[in-house]
C-alpha positions in Angstrom: 101.4 83.2 94.7 100.2 82.9 98.2 102.0 82.9 101.6 101.8 79.6 103.4 103.3 77.8 106.4 104.4 74.2 106.1 106.0 72.3 108.9 107.2 75.4 110.6 108.7 77.1 107.5 107.3 80.1 105.5 106.8 79.1 101.9 105.0 80.4 98.8 102.2 78.4 97.3 100.9 78.1 93.8 97.9 76.1 92.6 99.0 73.7 90.0 96.0 71.4 89.8 92.6 71.8 88.2 91.0 69.7 90.8 91.9 72.3 93.5 93.4 69.8 95.8 97.1 70.1 94.9 99.6 72.8 95.0 103.3 73.5 94.6 105.4 75.1 97.4 108.5 77.1 97.0 111.1 77.8 99.7 113.5 80.8 99.8 117.2 80.2 99.3 117.9 81.1 103.0 116.1 77.9 104.1 118.2 75.4 102.0 118.8 73.0 104.9 115.1 72.9 105.7 114.3 72.4 102.0 116.7 69.5 101.6 115.5 67.8 104.8 111.9 68.0 103.3 112.8 66.6 99.9 112.4 69.9 98.0 114.3 70.3 94.7 116.3 73.3 93.7 114.4 75.1 90.9 116.2 75.3 87.5 117.2 78.9 88.0 118.6 78.2 91.5 116.5 81.0 92.9 114.4 78.8 95.2 113.5 75.2 96.1 110.1 73.7 95.1 108.0 70.6 95.7 104.6 69.4 94.4 102.0 68.4 96.9 99.1 66.3 95.7 97.1 67.2 98.8 97.2 70.4 100.9 96.6 68.7 104.2 99.0 70.2 106.8 99.6 73.4 104.9 98.3 76.6 106.4 97.4 79.2 103.8 97.3 83.0 104.3 95.2 84.4 101.5 94.9 87.9 103.0 98.0 89.9 103.8 98.2 93.6 104.7 100.6 96.3 105.9 99.2 98.8 108.3 95.7 97.9 107.2 96.4 98.1 103.5 96.1 94.9 101.4 99.2 93.6 99.7 100.0 90.7 97.5 103.1 88.5 97.9 105.5 88.8 95.0 108.8 87.1 95.6 111.3 86.0 98.3 114.4 88.2 98.8 117.1 86.4 96.9 119.8 86.6 99.5 118.2 87.1 102.9 118.7 84.5 105.6 115.4 85.5 107.3 112.0 85.1 105.5 111.8 88.5 103.7 109.0 88.8 101.2 108.5 91.4 98.5 104.9 92.5 98.5 103.0 94.6 96.0 100.3 97.1 96.8 97.8 98.4 94.3 97.2 102.2 94.4 93.5 101.6 95.2 94.5 99.5 98.3 96.5 102.3 99.9 94.4 103.8 102.6 96.3 106.9 103.7 94.4 107.3 107.0 95.4 103.7 108.0 98.9 103.6 106.6 100.2 107.0 107.9 99.8 108.4 111.4 99.5 111.9 109.8 98.4 111.3 106.2 100.1 113.4 103.5 98.1 115.7 101.3 95.9 113.7 98.9 97.8 114.6 95.8 99.6 112.1 93.6 103.1 113.5 94.0 102.9 113.9 97.8 101.7 110.4 98.2 104.5 109.1 95.9 107.1 111.0 97.9 105.7 109.8 101.2 105.7 106.1 100.1 109.2 106.4 98.7 110.4 108.0 101.9 109.0 105.0 103.7 111.1 102.6 101.5 108.6 101.7 98.8 109.3 101.6 95.2 106.2 103.6 94.3 104.5 104.6 91.0 101.4 106.7 91.0 99.6 104.5 88.5 101.1 101.1 89.1 101.4 100.9 92.9 104.4 99.9 94.9 106.6 97.1 96.1 108.7 96.6 99.2 110.4 93.8 101.2 109.1 92.9 104.6 110.0 90.3 107.1 107.1 87.9 107.2 106.5 88.7 110.9 105.9 92.4 110.0 102.9 91.4 107.7 99.4 91.3 109.0 98.2 87.8 108.1 94.7 86.2 108.0 94.7 82.5 107.7 92.0 80.8 105.5 91.4 78.3 102.7 93.1 79.0 99.4 90.8 80.3 96.6 89.4 78.1 94.0 91.4 77.9 90.8 94.9 79.3 90.2 96.7 81.5 92.7 
């Protein structure tokens, strides 16, 4: 999954073509009116709206996302938020304590876990963490999507 911007709306994108020229976009439930006006179809689970695009012209992709200088991966849209709130996932190796915290905690596993949980993350020392952010809170770098699946 990758964050993208299409016709003024934040969407999630997935590569669905081997040729590398097509993708599928998904819109959060809070943007139902926009999705309907752009001919998106409600996904079978009802969790989001989706549409296949044979060409990616006009779609802006953001393959690099970070929070306080630490790389994160988009995971899913908040199921009930009206605003574009995206759950992101951070690998433990992407957590740079000196970037993320003004005053970094001690460099021991349990202190890091407690500090991340105190900051609202669901954090596991081995697996990493997840947290919802408004899209405007994320640091985004625009660029072309990677080759192959995403």
